[in-house]
N, C-alpha and C positions, 0 to 999 in steps of 0.2 A: 715795519714789523721784521723781525729777525728770524732766521731759520735756524733751527737745531735739529741734529739727527740723533736718534736714540737707537740702541740696540738692546732689546729686551729678550728674556727667554720666551720660547714658544708657548709656554703654559702661563703667561702672565694673565690670560683671561679665563684660564680654565677653572670652573666652579669647583672641581674635585681637588684643586691645589691652591686654596685660598691662604698662601703662606704670607707672612709679613713682608717678605721682599716683593712679592707680586703686588700686594695692595700698595706698598710705597711706591712702586714704579707707576702704577696706574694712576694713583691720586697725584703724584709729581706731575705726570704729563697733563693732566687735566688742569692742575693749578698753573703750570707754566703757560698754557694756552690763554688762560684767564687774565695773565699778565701781559699778553700781546705777543708772545713767542709762537711761531708756527713750528709745531712738533711734527718732524717726519719719523715714522717708524721703519726701521730696516731690519731685515733678518741677519744680515752679515755686514761687516766692515768694507768688504770688497766693492758693495754696491753703492757706497756713499760717495758723492762728488768730492773731487779734489779740493783741499783747503777748507773743508767744512768742520765746524766744531761738532763733536761726537761725544754723547754720554753713553757709556757702555756698563750694563749691569756686571757687577763683579763675578757673578755666578758663570758667566760666559768668559769675561776677559781673563779672569785669574786661571781659568782651566786651559785657555789658549794663547799663551804668550806670543806664539809665533804670528798670530794674527794682529797682535797690537805692535809687534816689531815691524811687520811689514807695512804697517800704516804710518809708521814714522817718517816725518818729512812730507807726506802726502795729506794726512789728516791732523786734526788736533783732537787727541783721545783724552777724555777724562774718565777714570774708573770710578764707579759708585760701588762701594764695598759695604755690603750689608753684614756679611760674615766672612772672615778670611777663611779659604778653604783648608788651610792647614789645620784649623781648629776641629774641623770634621775628620781630618784624617793625619792626627798628629804623629803616627808612627811611620808614615811613607814619606821618605826623603825626596822622592821624585815629585811629589805634590808641592812641597816647600820650595824646590828648585823652580818649578814652573811658575808658582806664585811670586818669587823673588824676581823672576825675568819680566813677568807682566807688569809688576809694580814699577821697575825700573825703566820700562820702554814707555809708559804712559806719560803725558804731559803733566798730569797731576792726579790726586786721589781725592774723593770725598767719602767720608764714612758717615754712617747714621748715628754714631754715638761718640762721645769723648773716650770712653773706654776702648772702643775699637781702635781709634786714632793713636792712643797711648800703646796698645798692643802692638800695632804695626811698626811704630817707631822704635820699640824695644827689641822687635824681632829682626827688622830689616834696616839697611843703611839708607834710610830715606831722609831727606831734608825735611824738618819740620814745617818749612814754608810751602811745601808741596802737598801737605796733607790736611785737609779742612774738614769740617763737620757740618752736616745739614741733618739735625734730628727730625724724626718722623712728626707729622702734624697730626691734627684730629679734625672730625667732622662733628659739628654740633648735633646733638641727639637729645631726645626727650629723656627726662630723668627716669630711672627704673622705679617699679613700684616696690616698696619695702614691705616684707612680711615682718611683723613684729619680733619673732623669735629668730630671724636670720637664718632659716633652715635650708634654703635654697643655695646649694654650692655649684659653682661651674669652673670647669677646667678646659681651656681651649688650646689646641695644638695638635699637630700630627702624632699618632700613637707611635712613639719611638723612645728609646732609652734616654735620649738627650732630653726630652721634654719631661720625664721623670714621673709619669703617671703611676708607676709601680710604687714610687715613695708615697704618693698621695694615698694609694689603695692601703698600703701598710699603716699609715696614719689613721685612715678611716676605720680599719679593722679594730682599732682600740677604742672606737666611739660608738659601738653598737648599742650602747644604752641610752645614747642621745638621739634626739629627734632631728634627722636631716635627710636630705636627697642630694644627689650629685650628678651632673650631667658632664660626660667626657665628650667634648666636641673635636673632632678631627679625623682626617682620613685615616683608615686603618689598614691600608694595603702597602704602606712604605717597607714595614718590617712585620711580616705576617706571624713570624715566630714569637716576637715581642707581644703582639696583639693577643695571640693564643695564650701566652703566659698571664696576660692581664686578666683575660676571661676566667682562667683558672684560679687567679688570686680572688677574684670577685667571688667565685662560688665557694672557695675554701673559707673565706672570711664571713660567709653567711650574710652578705649584703647585697644579693643579686636583685632584691626587690627595691633597693634604693640607688643603685648605680645604673646609670643608662649610657651606653656607647651609641651616640647618634650618628657617627660618620661626619663627613664635611657637610656643612650647610650652606645654602645659598645665603646672599647678603640680606635678604628680607627675613629669612628664618632666623639668621643669626642676630639680627636686630630684635627680633621678638623674643629670643631666648634671653638676651641681655636684659630686656625689659622686665623679665620674670625672675632676675637673679638678685640674690642678697650679698653674695660674697664671691669674688673671683679668686681662685686658688691657682698659683704658678709655681709648681714644684720642680721646674727645670733644673738640670744639672749645669746647663750653660745657656745664657741668652747674651747677645751683644747689646740688646736694648730691651725688648719685650713689648711690642706694639699692643699686644692684647691689654696690657696694663693701663695704658693711656685711653684705649677704647672703652674700657669699663669705667675709668674715672670721668670720661666725658658724660657718662649717664649717672654719675654719683655713686658708683658702686665702690666700696673698699675693697683692699686686696691684701691677701696673705701670700707672700712670694719668698722663694729661695733667693738668698743674697748672693748672687752670682753675676760676673760679667758687668754689663751695663744696667742691671736691673734697678739699682739705687738711683740711677739718673731718671728712669721713668716714674719710680715710686719715690720721688724725692721729698724732702722736708720743705714746707712753705709755712705761710702764714696759718697758724693754728696747729702745726705740727705735720706729721706724716700720715697720708690718707689710707693707712695700712700698717702691716707688720712685716718685717724682713726676718727670716730664720735661716740658719746655715743650710747650705745646699746639701742634697743627698742625707738628710737627717730626718728620718721618719718620726722619731721621738720628739724633736723640737717642733715639727710641724703639728704633730698631734696636740701638743700643749698649746700652741697658738690657736688651733681650731677649737679646742675645749673651751679657752677663754671667750672666743668669739661666740660660741653657742651659750655659755653659762653666765657671762658677765653683761647684764643689761647696759650698765653705764659706759663700759668699754665699747660695746658694740655702737651705742648712739654717739659717742664721741667720734669714732672713725667714720660714721656715716655723716656726721656733720662737717668734718673736714673734706670728705670726699666730695660732697656736694658744693661746698665752697670752692675747691679746686676746679671743679668741672668748667666754671666760667672763664678761668684764667689760663686754661691750656692753650698752647700755640695751635694755629691752624695750618693747613696744607699750604696756604699762601706764604707763610712765613718760611716753610721748608723750600718752596720754589725760589723765594727771594734769596734764601742762603746758597742754593745751588747756582743761581745766576751770579751771585757775588763771587763764588769760588771760581766759576768759569772765566769771568772778567779778570780776576786776579792771576790765574794760571795759564790762560791761553792767550795767544797773540792776538787773535781777533775778537773784540768785545761781543758779548751776547747781552743785549739790552732789551728788556721788555718795556712796553709802554706804562 
């Protein structure tokens, strides 16, 4: 049995911060152990024994290139990049400089989507052979109960401009004559000013009786919410993948999503077509058209449901993600990490 060290964010298990990155890290760790790898969690690189292979969450590693540089020659560091930090801070040259140094100092990089890999290779002078991909997996889940008219809408993600809930509310404001309800699930304290503007939008649009801000939910509560959802809406301005999409598809729930970043990888065409609809990002009018068709066109709605239900059985599981990470480490690091 092989030992592997991981350095995850402190909030990886914080129920108030159920981010896609945190879920990925925790599910990956569990899947690696199921493959026979002993996973040791460490708070910092300095405490990891010499010569050990280490997987570092990019949220930490890209923000602290000096720690990665100090580990060179002593540890075998692989960076796991969910989202490049430069994407979150595009106007800060210091962020880009730190990210470049961290990527250069690591023995290799694993991204969670092909889109992110391409973005890194286009932005930084990295060898393509040093940047590999391990897409998120899924956990089998019971199918959601379908309400015939498809009225129950869901949007999942922290209330921030990047997640685009304001775009969704602008689209819903034009659907007041339709019958629908919408849950906005996600922590509301990352950007209080944005959350306040959302609440003002809800009131001004006259949909306060149909839009509910739930805050972050526990895993069980989130599962129950998915079980009572007809359509997932992802109005994000940028996503490197969009794990909520595959979480919904695992339950046979169709998706309407902004076509941004790696979203098209998560909501990919397959046998029977695409289990949802892609619309331009930051375009409330286009989103309104897609939602109107979902609510009004019975044949369209049933076709998307049929494709989504079919897709559920063929989604990759977290064991596939763990196998991809192990393959990347064995290719990029000097000492192999082999599970049973």
